[in-house]
C-alpha positions as a Markdown table, in Angstrom:
| # | Residue | x | y | z |
|---|---|---|---|---|
| 1 | Met | 136.6 | 11.6 | 103.7 |
| 2 | Pro | 139.3 | 10.5 | 101.1 |
| 3 | Phe | 142.7 | 12.1 | 101.2 |
| 4 | Asn | 143.0 | 15.3 | 99.3 |
| 5 | Lys | 146.7 | 15.7 | 99.8 |
| 6 | Ile | 149.4 | 13.6 | 101.4 |
| 7 | Ile | 152.4 | 15.5 | 102.9 |
| 8 | Leu | 155.4 | 13.6 | 104.2 |
| 9 | Pro | 157.4 | 14.9 | 107.1 |
| 10 | Glu | 160.9 | 16.3 | 106.3 |
| 11 | Lys | 162.5 | 13.2 | 107.9 |
| 12 | Asp | 161.0 | 11.1 | 105.1 |
| 13 | Ile | 162.8 | 12.9 | 102.2 |
| 14 | Pro | 164.6 | 10.1 | 100.3 |
| 15 | Arg | 168.2 | 9.9 | 101.3 |
| 16 | Gln | 169.4 | 8.4 | 98.0 |
| 17 | Trp | 168.7 | 8.9 | 94.3 |
| 18 | Tyr | 167.6 | 5.9 | 92.1 |
| 19 | Asn | 169.8 | 5.2 | 89.0 |
| 20 | Leu | 167.8 | 3.4 | 86.3 |
| 21 | Ala | 171.0 | 2.6 | 84.4 |
| 22 | Ala | 171.6 | -0.1 | 87.0 |
| 23 | Asp | 168.5 | -2.0 | 86.0 |
| 24 | Leu | 167.8 | -1.4 | 82.3 |
| 25 | Pro | 168.1 | -4.7 | 80.3 |
| 26 | Gly | 171.0 | -4.8 | 78.0 |
| 27 | Pro | 174.1 | -2.6 | 78.0 |
| 28 | Ile | 173.8 | 1.2 | 78.1 |
| 29 | Gln | 175.0 | 2.6 | 74.8 |
| 30 | Pro | 177.8 | 5.1 | 75.6 |
| 31 | Pro | 178.2 | 8.6 | 74.3 |
| 32 | Leu | 180.6 | 8.9 | 71.4 |
| 33 | Gly | 183.3 | 11.4 | 70.6 |
| 34 | Pro | 183.7 | 13.1 | 67.2 |
| 35 | Asp | 185.9 | 10.1 | 66.1 |
| 36 | Gly | 183.0 | 7.7 | 66.7 |
| 37 | Gln | 184.8 | 6.1 | 69.7 |
| 38 | Ala | 183.2 | 5.8 | 73.1 |
| 39 | Leu | 183.8 | 9.0 | 75.1 |
| 40 | Lys | 186.1 | 8.7 | 78.1 |
| 41 | Pro | 184.8 | 10.6 | 81.2 |
| 42 | Glu | 187.8 | 12.9 | 81.3 |
| 43 | Met | 187.0 | 14.2 | 77.8 |
| 44 | Leu | 183.9 | 15.9 | 79.4 |
| 45 | Ala | 186.0 | 17.8 | 82.0 |
| 46 | Lys | 185.8 | 21.2 | 80.2 |
| 47 | Val | 182.0 | 21.0 | 80.2 |
| 48 | Phe | 181.2 | 19.4 | 83.6 |
| 49 | Pro | 183.1 | 19.0 | 86.9 |
| 50 | Met | 184.4 | 15.5 | 87.6 |
| 51 | Asn | 182.0 | 14.9 | 90.5 |
| 52 | Ile | 179.1 | 15.4 | 88.1 |
| 53 | Ile | 180.8 | 13.3 | 85.4 |
| 54 | Asp | 181.1 | 10.4 | 88.0 |
| 55 | Gln | 177.4 | 10.4 | 88.4 |
| 56 | Glu | 176.8 | 10.6 | 84.7 |
| 57 | Val | 178.7 | 7.4 | 84.0 |
| 58 | Ser | 177.7 | 5.6 | 87.2 |
| 59 | Ile | 175.8 | 2.2 | 87.1 |
| 60 | Arg | 175.3 | 2.1 | 90.8 |
| 61 | Arg | 171.6 | 1.6 | 91.7 |
| 62 | Trp | 171.6 | 4.0 | 94.6 |
| 63 | Ile | 173.6 | 7.2 | 95.0 |
| 64 | Asp | 173.6 | 9.0 | 98.4 |
| 65 | Ile | 172.3 | 12.6 | 98.5 |
| 66 | Pro | 174.8 | 14.9 | 100.3 |
| 67 | Glu | 173.5 | 16.2 | 103.6 |
| 68 | Glu | 174.0 | 19.8 | 102.5 |
| 69 | Val | 171.9 | 19.2 | 99.4 |
| 70 | Leu | 169.2 | 17.5 | 101.5 |
| 71 | Glu | 169.0 | 20.6 | 103.7 |
| 72 | Met | 168.4 | 22.8 | 100.7 |
| 73 | Leu | 165.9 | 20.5 | 99.2 |
| 74 | Ala | 164.0 | 20.6 | 102.5 |
| 75 | Leu | 163.1 | 24.3 | 101.7 |
| 76 | Trp | 160.2 | 22.8 | 99.8 |
| 77 | Arg | 160.5 | 19.0 | 99.9 |
| 78 | Pro | 158.8 | 16.6 | 100.4 |
| 79 | Ala | 156.3 | 17.9 | 97.7 |
| 80 | Pro | 152.6 | 17.0 | 98.2 |
| 81 | Leu | 150.9 | 14.1 | 96.5 |
| 82 | Arg | 147.4 | 15.3 | 95.7 |
| 83 | Arg | 144.3 | 13.4 | 94.6 |
| 84 | Ala | 142.4 | 15.1 | 91.8 |
| 85 | Leu | 139.0 | 14.5 | 93.4 |
| 86 | Ala | 137.2 | 17.3 | 91.6 |
| 87 | Leu | 138.5 | 16.1 | 88.2 |
| 88 | Glu | 137.4 | 12.6 | 89.1 |
| 89 | Glu | 133.9 | 13.8 | 89.9 |
| 90 | Tyr | 133.7 | 15.9 | 86.8 |
| 91 | Leu | 134.7 | 12.9 | 84.6 |
| 92 | Lys | 132.4 | 10.6 | 86.6 |
| 93 | Thr | 135.2 | 8.0 | 86.5 |
| 94 | Pro | 135.9 | 5.1 | 88.8 |
| 95 | Ala | 139.6 | 5.9 | 88.3 |
| 96 | Arg | 141.6 | 7.4 | 91.2 |
| 97 | Ile | 143.9 | 10.2 | 89.9 |
| 98 | Tyr | 146.9 | 11.3 | 91.9 |
| 99 | Tyr | 149.4 | 13.9 | 91.0 |
| 100 | Lys | 152.8 | 15.1 | 92.4 |
| 101 | Asp | 152.6 | 18.8 | 93.0 |
| 102 | Glu | 156.1 | 20.2 | 92.1 |
| 103 | Ser | 154.8 | 23.7 | 91.9 |
| 104 | Val | 155.7 | 24.2 | 95.5 |
| 105 | Ser | 159.4 | 24.8 | 94.8 |
| 106 | Pro | 160.7 | 28.4 | 94.9 |
| 107 | Ala | 161.0 | 28.4 | 91.0 |
| 108 | Gly | 157.6 | 26.8 | 90.6 |
| 109 | Ser | 158.6 | 23.5 | 89.0 |
| 110 | His | 160.5 | 20.2 | 89.4 |
| 111 | Lys | 163.7 | 21.7 | 88.0 |
| 112 | Pro | 165.3 | 22.9 | 91.3 |
| 113 | Asn | 165.6 | 19.2 | 92.3 |
| 114 | Thr | 168.6 | 19.0 | 90.0 |
| 115 | Ala | 169.5 | 22.7 | 89.9 |
| 116 | Val | 170.4 | 22.7 | 93.6 |
| 117 | Ala | 172.4 | 19.5 | 93.3 |
| 118 | Gln | 174.3 | 20.6 | 90.2 |
| 119 | Ala | 175.1 | 24.0 | 91.7 |
| 120 | Trp | 176.4 | 22.4 | 94.9 |
| 121 | Tyr | 178.6 | 19.9 | 93.1 |
| 122 | Asn | 180.1 | 22.7 | 90.9 |
| 123 | Lys | 180.7 | 24.9 | 93.9 |
| 124 | Lys | 182.4 | 22.0 | 95.7 |
| 125 | Phe | 184.6 | 21.5 | 92.7 |
| 126 | Gly | 185.7 | 25.2 | 92.7 |
| 127 | Ile | 183.6 | 26.4 | 89.8 |
| 128 | Lys | 182.5 | 30.1 | 89.9 |
| 129 | Lys | 180.1 | 30.4 | 87.0 |
| 130 | Leu | 177.5 | 28.3 | 85.3 |
| 131 | Thr | 176.1 | 28.7 | 81.8 |
| 132 | Thr | 172.9 | 27.0 | 80.6 |
| 133 | Glu | 170.0 | 27.1 | 78.2 |
| 134 | Thr | 166.3 | 27.2 | 78.9 |
| 135 | Gly | 163.2 | 26.7 | 76.8 |
| 136 | Ala | 160.1 | 28.0 | 78.5 |
| 137 | Gly | 162.2 | 29.4 | 81.4 |
| 138 | Gln | 161.5 | 26.8 | 84.1 |
| 139 | Trp | 165.1 | 25.5 | 84.0 |
| 140 | Gly | 166.6 | 28.9 | 83.7 |
| 141 | Ser | 164.8 | 30.2 | 86.7 |
| 142 | Ala | 165.6 | 27.1 | 88.7 |
| 143 | Ile | 169.4 | 27.3 | 88.0 |
| 144 | Ala | 169.3 | 31.1 | 88.7 |
| 145 | Phe | 167.7 | 30.3 | 92.1 |
| 146 | Ala | 170.2 | 27.6 | 92.9 |
| 147 | Cys | 173.2 | 29.7 | 91.9 |
| 148 | Asn | 171.9 | 32.6 | 94.0 |
| 149 | Leu | 171.4 | 30.2 | 97.0 |
| 150 | Ile | 174.9 | 28.7 | 96.7 |
| 151 | Gly | 176.9 | 31.7 | 95.4 |
| 152 | Leu | 177.7 | 31.2 | 91.7 |
| 153 | Glu | 177.5 | 33.5 | 88.7 |
| 154 | Cys | 174.9 | 32.4 | 86.2 |
| 155 | Lys | 174.2 | 33.1 | 82.5 |
| 156 | Val | 171.1 | 31.7 | 80.7 |
| 157 | Tyr | 170.5 | 31.5 | 77.0 |
| 158 | Met | 166.7 | 31.5 | 76.6 |
| 159 | Val | 165.1 | 30.3 | 73.4 |
| 160 | Arg | 163.9 | 33.4 | 71.5 |
| 161 | Ile | 160.3 | 32.5 | 71.1 |
| 162 | Ser | 159.9 | 31.8 | 74.9 |
| 163 | Phe | 162.0 | 34.9 | 75.7 |
| 164 | Asp | 159.3 | 36.9 | 73.9 |
| 165 | Gln | 156.3 | 34.9 | 75.1 |
| 166 | Lys | 157.2 | 34.5 | 78.8 |
| 167 | Pro | 158.8 | 37.7 | 80.1 |
| 168 | Met | 158.0 | 36.8 | 83.8 |
| 169 | Arg | 160.4 | 33.9 | 83.7 |
| 170 | Lys | 163.1 | 36.3 | 82.5 |
| 171 | Thr | 162.2 | 38.6 | 85.4 |
| 172 | Met | 162.6 | 35.7 | 87.9 |
| 173 | Met | 166.1 | 34.9 | 86.6 |
| 174 | Gln | 167.0 | 38.6 | 87.0 |
| 175 | Val | 165.7 | 38.7 | 90.5 |
| 176 | Trp | 168.0 | 35.8 | 91.4 |
| 177 | Gly | 170.9 | 37.6 | 89.8 |
| 178 | Ala | 171.3 | 35.7 | 86.5 |
| 179 | Lys | 172.0 | 37.2 | 83.2 |
| 180 | Cys | 169.4 | 36.1 | 80.6 |
| 181 | Val | 169.8 | 36.6 | 76.8 |
| 182 | Ala | 167.6 | 35.6 | 73.9 |
| 183 | Ser | 169.0 | 32.7 | 71.8 |
| 184 | Pro | 170.3 | 32.7 | 69.2 |
| 185 | Ser | 172.4 | 35.7 | 70.3 |
| 186 | His | 175.4 | 37.7 | 69.2 |
| 187 | Asp | 177.3 | 36.6 | 72.3 |
| 188 | Thr | 178.6 | 33.3 | 70.7 |
| 189 | Ala | 179.9 | 32.2 | 67.3 |
| 190 | Ala | 177.2 | 29.5 | 67.2 |
| 191 | Gly | 174.5 | 32.1 | 67.8 |
| 192 | Arg | 175.9 | 34.5 | 65.2 |
| 193 | Glu | 176.1 | 31.8 | 62.6 |
| 194 | Val | 172.4 | 30.8 | 63.1 |
| 195 | Leu | 171.3 | 34.5 | 62.9 |
| 196 | Arg | 173.3 | 34.9 | 59.7 |
| 197 | Lys | 171.4 | 32.0 | 58.1 |
| 198 | Met | 168.0 | 32.5 | 59.8 |
| 199 | Pro | 167.7 | 36.0 | 61.1 |
| 200 | His | 164.0 | 35.5 | 62.1 |
| 201 | Thr | 164.3 | 32.1 | 63.7 |
| 202 | Pro | 162.2 | 31.4 | 66.8 |
| 203 | Gly | 165.3 | 29.5 | 68.2 |
| 204 | Ser | 165.4 | 26.1 | 69.6 |
| 205 | Leu | 166.8 | 24.3 | 72.6 |
| 206 | Gly | 169.5 | 22.7 | 70.4 |
| 207 | Ile | 170.7 | 26.2 | 69.4 |
| 208 | Ala | 170.6 | 27.5 | 73.0 |
| 209 | Ile | 172.6 | 24.5 | 74.2 |
| 210 | Ser | 175.3 | 25.2 | 71.5 |
| 211 | Glu | 175.6 | 28.8 | 72.8 |
| 212 | Ala | 175.8 | 27.8 | 76.5 |
| 213 | Val | 178.4 | 25.1 | 75.9 |
| 214 | Glu | 180.5 | 27.4 | 73.8 |
| 215 | Asp | 180.3 | 30.1 | 76.5 |
| 216 | Ala | 181.5 | 27.7 | 79.2 |
| 217 | Val | 184.3 | 26.0 | 77.3 |
| 218 | Ser | 185.7 | 29.3 | 75.9 |
| 219 | Asp | 186.3 | 30.7 | 79.4 |
| 220 | Lys | 190.1 | 30.9 | 79.5 |
| 221 | Ser | 190.1 | 31.1 | 83.3 |
| 222 | Gly | 188.7 | 27.6 | 83.6 |
| 223 | Asn | 186.2 | 28.8 | 86.2 |
| 224 | Ser | 183.0 | 28.2 | 84.1 |
| 225 | Arg | 181.1 | 25.0 | 83.5 |
| 226 | Tyr | 177.9 | 24.1 | 81.6 |
| 227 | Ser | 174.8 | 23.0 | 83.4 |
| 228 | Leu | 172.0 | 21.0 | 81.7 |
| 229 | Gly | 168.4 | 20.9 | 82.9 |
| 230 | Ser | 167.4 | 17.6 | 81.3 |
| 231 | Val | 168.5 | 14.7 | 79.0 |
| 232 | Leu | 171.7 | 13.6 | 80.7 |
| 233 | Asn | 171.8 | 10.7 | 83.2 |
| 234 | His | 172.8 | 12.7 | 86.3 |
| 235 | Val | 169.9 | 15.2 | 85.7 |
| 236 | Leu | 167.4 | 12.4 | 85.5 |
| 237 | Leu | 169.0 | 10.8 | 88.6 |
| 238 | His | 168.4 | 13.9 | 90.7 |
| 239 | Gln | 164.8 | 14.0 | 89.7 |
| 240 | Thr | 163.9 | 10.5 | 90.9 |
| 241 | Ile | 163.3 | 12.0 | 94.3 |
| 242 | Ile | 159.8 | 12.8 | 92.9 |
| 243 | Gly | 158.9 | 9.2 | 92.2 |
| 244 | Leu | 160.5 | 7.9 | 95.4 |
| 245 | Glu | 158.4 | 10.3 | 97.5 |
| 246 | Ala | 155.3 | 9.4 | 95.5 |
| 247 | Lys | 155.8 | 5.7 | 96.3 |
| 248 | Lys | 155.8 | 6.4 | 100.0 |
| 249 | Gln | 152.8 | 8.7 | 99.7 |
| 250 | Leu | 150.7 | 6.2 | 97.7 |
| 251 | Lys | 151.3 | 3.7 | 100.4 |
| 252 | Ile | 150.0 | 6.1 | 103.0 |
| 253 | Ala | 146.9 | 6.6 | 100.7 |
| 254 | Gly | 146.3 | 2.8 | 100.8 |
| 255 | Glu | 147.3 | 2.2 | 97.2 |
| 256 | Lys | 149.5 | -0.6 | 96.1 |
| 257 | Thr | 151.0 | -0.4 | 92.6 |
| 258 | Pro | 149.5 | 2.3 | 90.3 |
| 259 | Asp | 148.0 | 1.0 | 87.1 |
| 260 | Val | 149.2 | 3.9 | 85.0 |
| 261 | Val | 152.0 | 6.4 | 85.4 |
| 262 | Ile | 152.0 | 9.5 | 83.2 |
| 263 | Gly | 154.4 | 12.4 | 82.6 |
| 264 | Cys | 155.0 | 15.0 | 79.9 |
| 265 | Val | 158.3 | 14.6 | 78.1 |
| 266 | Gly | 160.5 | 17.0 | 76.2 |
| 267 | Gly | 164.1 | 16.2 | 77.2 |
| 268 | Gly | 163.1 | 13.7 | 79.8 |
| 269 | Ser | 163.7 | 15.0 | 83.3 |
| 270 | Asn | 160.1 | 15.6 | 84.4 |
| 271 | Phe | 158.9 | 12.2 | 83.1 |
| 272 | Ala | 162.0 | 10.4 | 84.5 |
| 273 | Gly | 161.5 | 11.9 | 87.9 |
| 274 | Val | 158.1 | 10.5 | 88.4 |
| 275 | Ser | 158.4 | 7.3 | 86.4 |
| 276 | Phe | 161.9 | 5.8 | 86.9 |
| 277 | Pro | 161.2 | 4.3 | 90.3 |
| 278 | Phe | 158.1 | 2.7 | 88.8 |
| 279 | Ile | 160.0 | 1.5 | 85.7 |
| 280 | Cys | 162.2 | -0.3 | 88.3 |
| 281 | Asp | 159.0 | -2.0 | 89.6 |
| 282 | Lys | 158.0 | -2.9 | 86.1 |
| 283 | Ile | 161.4 | -4.4 | 85.3 |
| 284 | His | 161.0 | -6.6 | 88.4 |
| 285 | Gly | 157.6 | -7.9 | 87.5 |
| 286 | Lys | 154.9 | -5.3 | 88.4 |
| 287 | Lys | 152.2 | -4.7 | 85.8 |
| 288 | Ile | 152.2 | -0.9 | 85.2 |
| 289 | Glu | 151.6 | 1.1 | 82.0 |
| 290 | Ile | 154.0 | 4.0 | 81.8 |
| 291 | Ile | 153.2 | 6.8 | 79.4 |
| 292 | Pro | 155.5 | 9.7 | 78.3 |
| 293 | Val | 153.4 | 12.3 | 76.5 |
| 294 | Glu | 155.0 | 14.7 | 74.0 |
| 295 | Pro | 153.6 | 17.3 | 71.5 |
| 296 | Thr | 152.8 | 16.3 | 68.0 |
| 297 | Ala | 154.7 | 19.4 | 66.9 |
| 298 | Cys | 157.9 | 17.8 | 68.3 |
| 299 | Pro | 157.2 | 14.0 | 68.2 |
| 300 | Thr | 160.6 | 12.7 | 69.2 |
| 301 | Leu | 159.7 | 9.4 | 70.8 |
| 302 | Thr | 156.7 | 8.7 | 68.6 |
| 303 | Arg | 158.2 | 9.5 | 65.2 |
| 304 | Gly | 162.0 | 9.9 | 65.5 |
| 305 | Pro | 164.4 | 7.0 | 64.9 |
| 306 | Phe | 166.6 | 5.6 | 67.7 |
| 307 | Thr | 170.1 | 6.5 | 66.6 |
| 308 | Tyr | 173.2 | 8.5 | 67.5 |
| 309 | Asp | 172.8 | 12.3 | 67.3 |
| 310 | Phe | 174.2 | 15.5 | 68.7 |
| 311 | Gly | 172.4 | 17.0 | 71.7 |
| 312 | Asp | 172.9 | 20.5 | 70.2 |
| 313 | Thr | 172.5 | 22.2 | 66.9 |
| 314 | Ala | 176.2 | 23.1 | 66.3 |
| 315 | Gly | 177.5 | 19.7 | 67.1 |
| 316 | Leu | 179.5 | 20.7 | 70.1 |
| 317 | Thr | 178.1 | 18.0 | 72.4 |
| 318 | Pro | 179.0 | 14.3 | 72.3 |
| 319 | Leu | 176.9 | 12.0 | 70.1 |
| 320 | Leu | 174.1 | 10.4 | 72.2 |
| 321 | Ala | 172.1 | 7.2 | 71.6 |
| 322 | Met | 168.6 | 8.5 | 71.6 |
| 323 | Tyr | 165.3 | 9.0 | 69.7 |
| 324 | Thr | 165.8 | 12.2 | 67.7 |
| 325 | Leu | 164.3 | 14.3 | 65.0 |
| 326 | Gly | 167.7 | 15.5 | 63.9 |
| 327 | His | 169.9 | 18.1 | 65.7 |
| 328 | Asp | 169.1 | 20.8 | 63.1 |
| 329 | Phe | 165.3 | 20.3 | 63.6 |
| 330 | Val | 163.5 | 23.5 | 64.7 |
| 331 | Pro | 160.0 | 22.8 | 66.1 |
| 332 | Glu | 157.0 | 24.9 | 65.5 |
| 333 | Pro | 156.8 | 27.8 | 68.1 |
| 334 | Ile | 154.2 | 26.0 | 70.3 |
| 335 | His | 153.7 | 27.4 | 73.8 |
| 336 | Ala | 155.0 | 24.3 | 75.5 |
| 337 | Gly | 158.6 | 25.6 | 75.1 |
| 338 | Gly | 160.0 | 23.1 | 77.5 |
| 339 | Leu | 158.9 | 20.2 | 75.2 |
| 340 | Arg | 160.5 | 21.7 | 72.0 |
| 341 | Tyr | 163.6 | 19.5 | 72.0 |
| 342 | His | 164.8 | 17.5 | 69.0 |
| 343 | Gly | 166.2 | 14.6 | 71.1 |
| 344 | Met | 165.3 | 12.4 | 74.1 |
| 345 | Ala | 167.2 | 11.5 | 77.2 |
| 346 | Pro | 169.3 | 8.3 | 76.4 |
| 347 | Leu | 167.9 | 6.5 | 79.5 |
| 348 | Val | 164.3 | 7.3 | 78.5 |
| 349 | Ser | 165.1 | 6.4 | 74.9 |
| 350 | Gln | 166.5 | 3.0 | 75.9 |
| 351 | Ala | 163.4 | 2.4 | 78.1 |
| 352 | Ala | 161.2 | 3.1 | 75.1 |
| 353 | Ala | 163.3 | 0.9 | 72.8 |
| 354 | Lys | 163.0 | -2.0 | 75.3 |
| 355 | Gly | 159.2 | -1.6 | 75.4 |
| 356 | Leu | 159.1 | -0.5 | 79.1 |
| 357 | Ile | 157.2 | 2.7 | 78.3 |
| 358 | Asn | 154.5 | 3.5 | 75.7 |
| 359 | Pro | 154.8 | 7.1 | 74.3 |
| 360 | Arg | 152.0 | 9.1 | 73.0 |
| 361 | Ser | 151.8 | 12.5 | 71.2 |
| 362 | Tyr | 149.0 | 15.1 | 71.7 |
| 363 | Asp | 148.0 | 18.2 | 69.7 |
| 364 | Gln | 148.3 | 21.6 | 71.4 |
| 365 | Ile | 144.6 | 22.4 | 71.2 |
| 366 | Lys | 143.6 | 19.1 | 72.9 |
| 367 | Cys | 146.1 | 19.9 | 75.7 |
| 368 | Tyr | 144.7 | 23.4 | 76.1 |
| 369 | Glu | 141.2 | 22.0 | 76.4 |
| 370 | Ser | 142.4 | 19.6 | 79.1 |
| 371 | Ala | 144.2 | 22.4 | 80.9 |
| 372 | Met | 140.9 | 24.4 | 81.0 |
| 373 | Ile | 139.0 | 21.4 | 82.5 |
| 374 | Trp | 141.8 | 21.1 | 85.0 |
| 375 | Gly | 141.7 | 24.8 | 85.9 |
| 376 | Lys | 137.9 | 24.7 | 86.4 |
| 377 | Thr | 138.0 | 21.5 | 88.5 |
| 378 | Glu | 141.3 | 21.4 | 90.4 |
| 379 | Gly | 141.6 | 25.2 | 90.5 |
| 380 | Thr | 145.2 | 25.6 | 89.4 |
| 381 | Ile | 146.4 | 27.0 | 86.1 |
| 382 | Cys | 148.9 | 24.5 | 84.8 |
| 383 | Ala | 151.9 | 25.0 | 82.5 |
| 384 | Pro | 151.5 | 24.2 | 78.8 |
| 385 | Glu | 153.9 | 21.4 | 79.3 |
| 386 | Thr | 152.0 | 19.8 | 82.1 |
| 387 | Ser | 148.7 | 20.0 | 80.1 |
| 388 | His | 150.1 | 17.2 | 77.9 |
| 389 | Ala | 150.2 | 14.8 | 80.9 |
| 390 | Ile | 146.7 | 16.0 | 82.1 |
| 391 | Ala | 145.3 | 15.3 | 78.6 |
| 392 | Cys | 146.5 | 11.8 | 78.8 |
| 393 | Ala | 145.3 | 11.3 | 82.4 |
| 394 | Ile | 141.8 | 12.4 | 81.3 |
| 395 | Asp | 141.9 | 9.9 | 78.4 |
| 396 | Glu | 142.9 | 7.1 | 80.8 |
| 397 | Ala | 140.1 | 8.1 | 83.2 |
| 398 | Lys | 137.5 | 8.1 | 80.5 |
| 399 | Lys | 138.8 | 4.7 | 79.4 |
| 400 | Ala | 138.4 | 3.4 | 83.0 |
| 401 | Lys | 134.8 | 4.8 | 83.0 |
| 402 | Lys | 134.0 | 3.1 | 79.6 |
| 403 | Glu | 135.4 | -0.2 | 80.9 |
| 404 | Ser | 133.8 | 0.2 | 84.4 |
| 405 | Arg | 137.3 | -0.5 | 85.8 |
| 406 | Lys | 138.7 | 1.1 | 89.0 |
């Protein structure tokens, strides 16, 4: 009988995170300040603690995971690697389809991998409160869980359309003690300005980021910092535990190098988590197709230019070198709220610019149809974001069938 799931023992949780910045060809383009000059690390000190900033600018290939963070990650890690045998049978494909099941975390997604790490580093630095934004609510619930676990106050600005569409995520945040408000809100100058211009806006991640950053830096006590769930280097770094586990599990399953690695992509953390360790293999000669999948309603990688842009709507963040649709772009209110971000993680953007990954965009209806096939075969009801990766996996499996290729 083929493996249905592969579960590593806790002793095999990776002890280090992998930093793609060490291996990307060419120099990493630095973030810029408002004067157009390269940002110095200390200029971010009001937004992030210095121990996080050190990781953000690091070009070391491997960064040790603190023992206390490992103990918290072990609440749910290692996460299973599952084989989609029922989907394979339904598609009658010779392809073997594996997926990393990050739904086993307390918050139900991959997001706690970095939430726990960020909360721990902030607490270590003496911070007492974290502010953040969330799209569909996965990140907001993850940081609420982490702050509750570690003992920090937490405030979450949730994109208005998702605040209305996904009340259960708001409830999860409240259970873990976080304050959740719809963004744009009247709590910040950035929010009030957006509401003045667009009182009926569905909101966007860019707007919510502006509010969360403003909230943190305006705290006169100096006890608040901002926490981001995607895009920045340190966030993607923490997520590589996914791909590092997957490599160990594929080896147990008797697989060598995967032919295709797929992840949905909004800001970049989900995709980076599963793909960066395999991009490393590709840089060093392995033949792997790596596909980030985004919505056609917010086609950052497939239609945006690679340029410097703000990470938020109000222009409070540094300028980042990334694929972007423009920091004032407000996507259509699709249900995949976690993929409604105007920009793309600089490391993912640079990998795309170097031809290491091959982005695709999918329509919402096609993704829904793929999610229904998944639910009827594999049994789980996936997130709207995840359905984008599933749609691409189904296309690749059909391609393998057409070509009679395992």
